[in-house]
VOTOR-826127 format. One record per residue: y, z, x of N, C-alpha, C in turn; residue in three letters. Coordinates in steps of 0.1 Angstrom, whole numbers, padded with zeros to 4 digits, always signed. Atoms other than C-alpha are relative to their C-alpha. Layout:
// residues N
YZXYZXYZXAla/...
// end
This chain:
// residues 99
-0012+0000+0008+0000+0000+0000+0012+0000+0009Met/-0012+0000-0008+0034-0009+0014+0009+0012-0003Thr/-0009-0011+0002+0062+0016+0017+0008-0002-0013Arg/-0007+0003+0013+0081-0001-0012-0009+0002-0012Leu/+0009-0003+0011+0050+0000-0034-0002+0015-0002Gln/+0002-0015+0001+0045+0037-0026+0013+0006-0006Leu/-0013-0006+0006+0082+0044-0034+0000-0003-0015Glu/+0000+0003+0015+0079+0026-0068-0010+0009-0007His/+0010-0008+0006+0047+0045-0075+0005+0014-0003Leu/-0006-0013+0001+0065+0078-0069+0012+0001-0009Trp/-0011+0001+0010+0095+0067-0089-0005+0001-0014Gln/+0007+0000+0014+0072+0061-0119-0005+0014-0002Arg/+0006-0014+0002+0055+0095-0113+0011+0010-0003Arg/-0011-0010+0002+0088+0114-0111+0006-0002-0014Ile/-0005+0003+0013+0101+0096-0142-0009+0006-0011His/+0010-0004+0010+0069+0104-0161+0000+0016+0000Ala/-0001-0015+0000+0071+0141-0149+0012+0005-0008Trp/-0012-0004+0007+0107+0144-0162-0002-0001-0015Arg/+0002+0002+0015+0096+0130-0196-0011+0009-0005Asp/+0011-0008+0004+0066+0153-0197+0004+0014-0005Ser/-0005-0014+0003+0085+0186-0199-0008+0010+0007Gly/+0008-0009-0007+0059+0201-0176+0007+0005+0013Leu/-0005-0004-0013+0067+0221-0145-0006-0010+0011Ser/+0005+0009-0011+0062+0202-0112-0015+0003+0003Gly/+0014-0004-0004+0030+0222-0104-0009-0004-0011Ala/+0009+0003+0011+0015+0217-0138-0002-0016-0001Ala/+0001+0015+0000+0023+0179-0137-0009-0005+0011Tyr/+0008+0004-0012+0008+0176-0102-0015+0003-0003Ala/+0014-0004+0003-0024+0194-0113-0006-0009-0010Glu/+0005+0009+0011-0027+0173-0145-0003-0014+0005Arg/+0001+0013-0005-0023+0141-0125-0009-0001+0012Glu/+0009+0000-0011-0046+0152-0097+0007-0005+0013Gly/-0007+0004-0012-0019+0147-0070+0004+0013+0007Ile/-0004-0012-0008-0008+0171-0042+0014+0004-0005Ser/-0013-0006+0004+0020+0194-0053+0010-0002+0011Tyr/-0009+0002-0012+0035+0192-0018+0005-0014+0001His/-0005+0014+0000+0036+0154-0019+0010-0002-0012Gln/-0008+0002+0012+0051+0156-0054+0014+0006+0003Phe/-0013-0006-0004+0079+0180-0041+0007-0009+0010Val/-0006+0008-0011+0085+0158-0010+0006-0013-0007Tyr/-0005+0012+0006+0089+0126-0031+0011+0003-0010Trp/-0011-0003+0009+0110+0143-0058+0013+0002+0008Arg/-0012-0003-0008+0135+0156-0032+0005-0013+0007Arg/-0003+0012-0007+0134+0123-0013+0007-0010-0010Lys/-0005+0009+0010+0141+0102-0044+0013+0005-0006Leu/-0012-0006+0005+0167+0126-0057+0012-0001+0010Asp/-0010+0001-0011+0185+0126-0024+0005-0015+0001Arg/-0004+0014-0001+0185+0088-0023+0009-0004-0012Glu/-0008+0003+0012+0199+0086-0059+0014+0007+0002Val/-0013-0006-0001+0227+0111-0051+0008-0007+0011Ser/-0008+0007-0011+0237+0093-0019+0004-0014-0005Gln/-0004+0012+0006+0237+0060-0038+0011+0001-0010Thr/-0010-0002+0010+0258+0074-0066+0013+0003+0007Ser/-0012-0003-0007+0283+0087-0041+0007-0012+0005Leu/-0006+0012-0005+0289+0053-0027+0006-0009-0011Thr/-0005+0009+0011+0296+0038-0061+0010+0008-0009His/-0009-0007+0008+0321+0064-0073+0013-0007+0000Val/-0013+0007+0002+0352+0048-0087+0011+0010+0000Arg/-0012-0009-0001+0385+0064-0079+0012-0008-0004Ser/-0012+0006+0005+0416+0055-0098+0011+0011+0000Asp/-0012-0008+0002+0451+0069-0100+0003+0001-0015Phe/-0005-0002+0014+0463+0083-0133+0014-0006-0002Ala/-0013+0005+0003+0492+0065-0149+0009+0011-0004Arg/-0009-0011+0003+0522+0088-0150+0012-0007-0006Val/-0011+0006+0007+0549+0079-0175+0011+0010-0002Leu/-0011-0009+0002+0583+0095-0174+0004+0001-0015Pro/-0005-0002+0013+0596+0110-0206+0013+0008+0000Thr/-0013-0007+0001+0631+0122-0216-0002+0013-0008Met/+0001-0013+0006+0630+0159-0224+0012+0009+0004Val/-0011-0010-0004+0655+0188-0224-0003+0006+0013Ala/+0003-0006-0013+0659+0202-0189-0006+0014-0002Pro/+0007-0013+0001+0637+0232-0183-0005+0003+0014Ser/+0006-0003-0013+0624+0250-0153-0015+0003-0001Asp/+0014-0002+0002+0589+0251-0168-0006-0014+0000Glu/+0007+0013-0002+0565+0223-0159-0012-0001-0009Leu/+0012+0002+0008+0539+0209-0183-0007-0013+0005Thr/+0007+0012-0004+0512+0185-0171-0010-0003-0011Leu/+0010+0004+0010+0491+0165-0196-0009-0010+0007Thr/+0010+0008-0007+0460+0150-0180-0006-0011-0009Leu/+0005+0011+0009+0444+0117-0192-0011+0004-0009Pro/+0010-0004+0009+0415+0136-0207+0004+0010-0011Asn/-0005-0008+0010+0438+0156-0229+0003+0014+0003Gly/-0003-0013-0004+0440+0188-0210+0014+0002+0003Ile/-0015-0003-0002+0475+0203-0210+0001+0013+0008Val/-0003-0012-0009+0486+0227-0182+0015+0003-0002Ile/-0014-0004+0002+0518+0245-0191+0003+0013+0006Thr/-0004-0013-0005+0537+0273-0176+0003+0001+0015Gly/-0004+0000-0014+0542+0263-0140+0015-0001+0001Cys/-0014+0000-0002+0577+0272-0131+0004-0007+0012Arg/-0005+0007-0012+0597+0250-0108+0003+0009+0011Leu/-0003-0010-0011+0609+0280-0089-0012+0005+0007Thr/+0013-0004-0006+0573+0291-0083-0005-0011+0009Met/+0005+0011-0008+0564+0256-0070+0008-0001+0013Leu/-0009+0001-0012+0594+0256-0046-0004+0011+0009Ile/+0003-0012-0008+0584+0291-0035-0014-0003+0008Tyr/+0014+0003-0006+0547+0280-0029+0001-0011+0011Leu/-0001+0011-0010+0559+0249-0010+0005+0005+0014Ala/-0005-0005-0013+0574+0271+0017-0011+0005+0009Thr/+0011-0005-0008+0540+0283+0028-0007-0011+0008Phe/
// end
């Protein structure tokens, strides 16, 4: 069996294990495979997936639109996902900037 075939075999096994709802040990025993090999491949494939997903992370800047409001020394930030952060005082930000 080639390395690629072996990797595909373990990808199918790990996918089937996740669908089974069993613990890793119970799944390995049911399938007649070594639990240590199961753990090795699960970690190896999870690590590869996480490294691949890190290289495909999209990073964008949020659009900031100025609005006309009454002057205030209180800052309110509204994030694109709807979260509003209110209560940051301009004087506090200036004070923190000195550090």
